[in-house]
C-alpha distance (Angstrom), angle and dihedral (degrees) to the residues before:
residue distance angle dihedral
X1 . . .
X2 3.77 . .
X3 3.85 121.9 .
X4 3.75 136.6 177.2
X5 3.74 92.6 -134.5
X6 3.75 130.6 78.0
X7 3.76 114.7 -110.3
X8 3.72 99.0 -128.9
X9 3.75 93.2 -161.7
X10 3.80 89.7 62.2
X11 3.82 101.7 43.4
X12 3.82 110.3 137.5
X13 3.73 110.0 -107.6
X14 3.81 96.3 -142.4
X15 3.76 121.8 33.3
X16 3.89 120.0 -178.0
X17 3.76 121.5 -163.1
X18 3.84 131.3 -163.5
X19 3.81 98.6 -154.7
X20 3.79 99.1 -151.2
X21 3.82 131.3 166.0
X22 3.78 106.8 49.0
X23 3.89 93.5 123.2
X24 3.80 92.5 46.6
X25 3.75 90.7 49.0
X26 3.71 92.0 56.0
X27 3.75 96.6 43.2
X28 3.85 92.8 53.9
X29 3.80 84.2 57.1
X30 3.76 95.0 46.0
X31 3.70 91.1 -116.6
X32 3.77 132.9 129.9
X33 3.82 116.2 -85.5
X34 3.86 89.9 -114.1
X35 3.76 88.8 64.4
X36 3.79 88.0 64.7
X37 3.76 91.4 49.9
X38 3.76 90.7 50.8
X39 3.82 91.8 52.2
X40 3.73 88.5 44.0
X41 3.82 91.5 57.5
X42 3.80 89.2 56.9
X43 3.78 90.1 52.2
X44 3.80 88.6 54.1
X45 3.66 88.1 60.6
X46 3.79 92.9 50.2
X47 3.75 96.8 47.4
X48 3.76 92.3 44.4
X49 3.78 91.2 58.3
X50 3.83 92.3 42.4
X51 3.82 90.2 52.1
X52 3.83 93.9 47.8
X53 3.83 91.3 45.9
X54 3.91 88.9 54.2
X55 3.83 93.2 51.5
X56 3.91 97.0 -105.5
X57 3.82 105.0 164.4
X58 3.76 98.4 -160.6
X59 3.81 128.7 24.2
X60 3.78 114.3 -172.3
X61 3.70 118.0 -167.5
X62 3.87 126.2 -166.9
X63 3.75 96.4 -135.9
X64 3.91 103.0 159.4
X65 3.74 128.3 -1.0
X66 3.80 129.3 -153.9
X67 3.75 84.8 -111.4
X68 3.77 95.0 56.4
X69 3.78 91.9 78.4
X70 3.80 85.1 79.5
X71 3.83 90.0 71.6
X72 3.84 122.8 103.2
X73 3.91 108.9 -71.3
X74 3.85 93.8 -119.1
X75 3.83 89.1 54.7
X76 3.83 94.1 47.3
X77 3.88 89.2 47.8
X78 3.68 90.4 54.5
X79 3.82 94.8 46.3
X80 3.78 88.2 50.2
X81 3.85 89.2 55.6
X82 3.79 93.1 52.6
X83 3.80 97.8 82.2
X84 3.82 90.4 59.2
X85 3.81 93.5 46.7
X86 3.84 91.8 42.5
X87 3.82 97.9 48.1
X88 3.83 97.9 40.5
X89 3.77 88.9 57.1
X90 3.85 102.6 32.8
X91 3.92 107.8 34.6
X92 3.82 95.3 84.2
X93 3.88 88.3 53.9
X94 3.81 88.9 46.7
X95 3.77 90.7 53.0
X96 3.79 91.5 45.8
X97 3.73 88.5 55.7
X98 3.84 95.7 43.2
X99 3.77 93.3 -115.9
X100 3.85 119.5 153.4
X101 3.83 124.2 -149.8
X102 3.75 120.8 -135.8
X103 3.78 134.8 161.6
X104 3.77 141.3 -153.7
X105 3.78 128.3 -162.2
X106 3.76 134.6 58.7
X107 3.80 102.3 -49.5
X108 3.92 92.1 172.4
X109 3.81 87.7 81.0
X110 3.87 95.1 54.7
X111 3.81 119.3 101.4
X112 3.83 110.9 -88.9
X113 3.85 92.8 -110.9
X114 3.82 90.8 52.6
X115 3.84 90.3 48.7
X116 3.80 90.4 51.4
X117 3.79 94.7 49.3
X118 3.74 91.9 49.7
X119 3.79 94.7 46.1
X120 3.80 91.4 49.5
X121 3.80 92.9 51.0
X122 3.74 88.3 51.7
X123 3.76 92.3 49.6
X124 3.80 92.3 45.8
X125 3.86 92.5 52.1
X126 3.77 98.7 34.3
X127 3.84 94.8 110.5
X128 3.80 93.3 48.1
X129 3.81 108.6 108.2
X130 3.81 101.2 -176.3
X131 3.82 124.0 86.9
X132 3.85 118.6 -10.2
X133 3.81 111.4 -131.1
X134 3.87 98.3 -156.3
X135 3.77 116.7 -168.1
X136 3.83 119.7 -159.1
X137 3.93 101.4 -144.6
X138 3.80 119.7 177.6
X139 3.80 85.5 -10.1
X140 3.72 129.1 158.7
X141 3.80 123.8 169.5
X142 3.81 97.9 -143.7
X143 3.73 90.3 51.2
X144 3.77 90.4 49.0
X145 3.90 91.5 51.6
X146 3.81 92.7 44.9
X147 3.76 91.4 51.3
X148 3.80 91.1 48.1
X149 3.78 89.6 53.1
X150 3.69 92.1 49.8
X151 3.79 92.6 51.0
X152 3.87 91.3 48.8
X153 3.81 88.6 49.5
X154 3.79 91.8 51.9
X155 3.81 91.3 48.6
X156 3.92 89.4 49.9
X157 3.78 90.9 47.4
X158 3.85 91.4 50.4
X159 3.70 90.7 51.7
X160 3.85 93.1 -113.9
X161 3.78 96.8 114.4
X162 3.80 130.1 44.7
X163 3.86 110.1 -137.6
X164 3.73 89.1 -143.7
X165 3.88 90.8 67.8
X166 3.83 95.5 49.9
X167 3.86 107.2 118.9
X168 3.76 138.0 141.5
X169 3.77 92.3 -72.9
X170 3.81 92.1 55.1
X171 3.79 92.1 50.1
X172 3.82 89.7 47.0
X173 3.78 89.7 53.5
X174 3.79 90.5 58.1
X175 3.81 95.6 50.0
X176 3.82 123.7 99.4
X177 3.85 89.5 -108.1
X178 3.85 95.5 56.5
X179 3.90 90.6 105.2
X180 3.86 86.2 67.3
X181 3.83 91.2 66.6
X182 3.82 110.7 -169.5
X183 3.71 93.2 0.0
X184 3.83 93.2 58.5
X185 3.82 94.3 106.4
X186 3.83 116.8 66.4
X187 3.75 118.0 -125.1
X188 3.81 91.1 -159.2
X189 3.75 130.8 33.5
X190 3.87 116.6 -169.8
X191 3.88 121.0 -169.7
X192 3.84 119.6 -173.1
X193 3.75 129.0 -153.7
X194 3.74 99.7 48.3
X195 3.82 96.8 -86.5
X196 3.98 110.9 135.1
X197 3.77 105.8 -156.5
X198 3.80 135.9 91.5
X199 3.79 97.7 -126.7
X200 3.87 96.5 -147.9
X201 3.86 90.9 -54.2
X202 3.83 122.7 146.0
X203 3.80 91.4 -35.2
X204 3.81 93.1 170.4
X205 3.74 96.7 39.4
X206 3.81 93.6 49.2
X207 3.82 96.1 59.2
X208 3.78 94.7 115.8
X209 3.76 101.9 15.8
X210 3.75 122.8 128.1
X211 3.89 109.2 -113.3
X212 3.73 120.3 -143.2
X213 3.85 120.7 -174.1
X214 3.83 121.6 -169.8
X215 3.72 131.8 -174.7
X216 3.75 91.5 -140.9
X217 3.81 113.6 110.8
X218 3.81 113.2 -124.8
X219 3.89 94.7 -111.4
X220 3.78 85.6 57.0
X221 3.75 98.6 46.7
X222 3.79 111.1 112.1
X223 3.86 136.8 -170.0
X224 3.85 87.3 -102.2
X225 3.78 88.8 56.8
X226 3.70 91.2 52.1
X227 3.74 94.2 49.5
X228 3.90 88.3 49.4
X229 3.81 88.0 55.5
X230 3.73 91.6 50.1
X231 3.73 90.7 48.9
X232 3.80 91.8 49.9
X233 3.88 89.2 49.7
X234 3.76 88.3 53.6
X235 3.87 90.4 57.6
X236 3.81 91.7 58.0
X237 3.71 124.3 93.0
X238 3.85 111.3 -137.1
X239 3.80 110.9 -151.7
X240 3.80 102.9 166.9
X241 3.81 89.5 -147.0
X242 3.82 95.7 -46.6
X243 3.80 131.0 98.8
X244 3.77 129.5 -79.3
X245 3.87 107.5 -110.0
X246 3.94 89.6 -159.1
């Protein structure tokens, strides 16, 4: 039965979003690309609060990929400044709403000021035990899986891990998302801007996720759009390779 309300008993625990379309949004308005990123940062605030209000437990946002370093230097520099701008403004609201900041990806390659801003936001929200706002920064899924394989191989070589016990769970425990426990795998992935690809994002974790692609550009994506995607998710029947009993 269809409804125009979100069933709060069936809200996905983990939602991941590929926030695509900032540059195109700006170009269509004859603005510099950084204007799209600035507007997109405001949308992050709106969607974070919407997700928290609905009872989502983890919201993972693809903020900067390992491939994004290929963009123009001025754009990369601006993107690296966004964490400081974002957290300086938004952390008090995150704390007020009991939202904890976490990250995945190789933060060691980020500029020092960006690293400081991210670490401070994590410290400031460390005692919050509501929704986890998880930013993928300098993240690439193939690199993540490769690093996990290397760590496992090192443990085997050292005699700390028996190859016979290596299974999906062991590999999952060596991924960046291991700290999320049972909520490491998103139930729903949303990608804005009309593109229909994963772009090296959470390739292992998205194995059984529901995928939602919307033509809306990220700067135009609203809490109402987010709720609509949650309601569409609730109309799907997730079988995980089995049969639908209905």
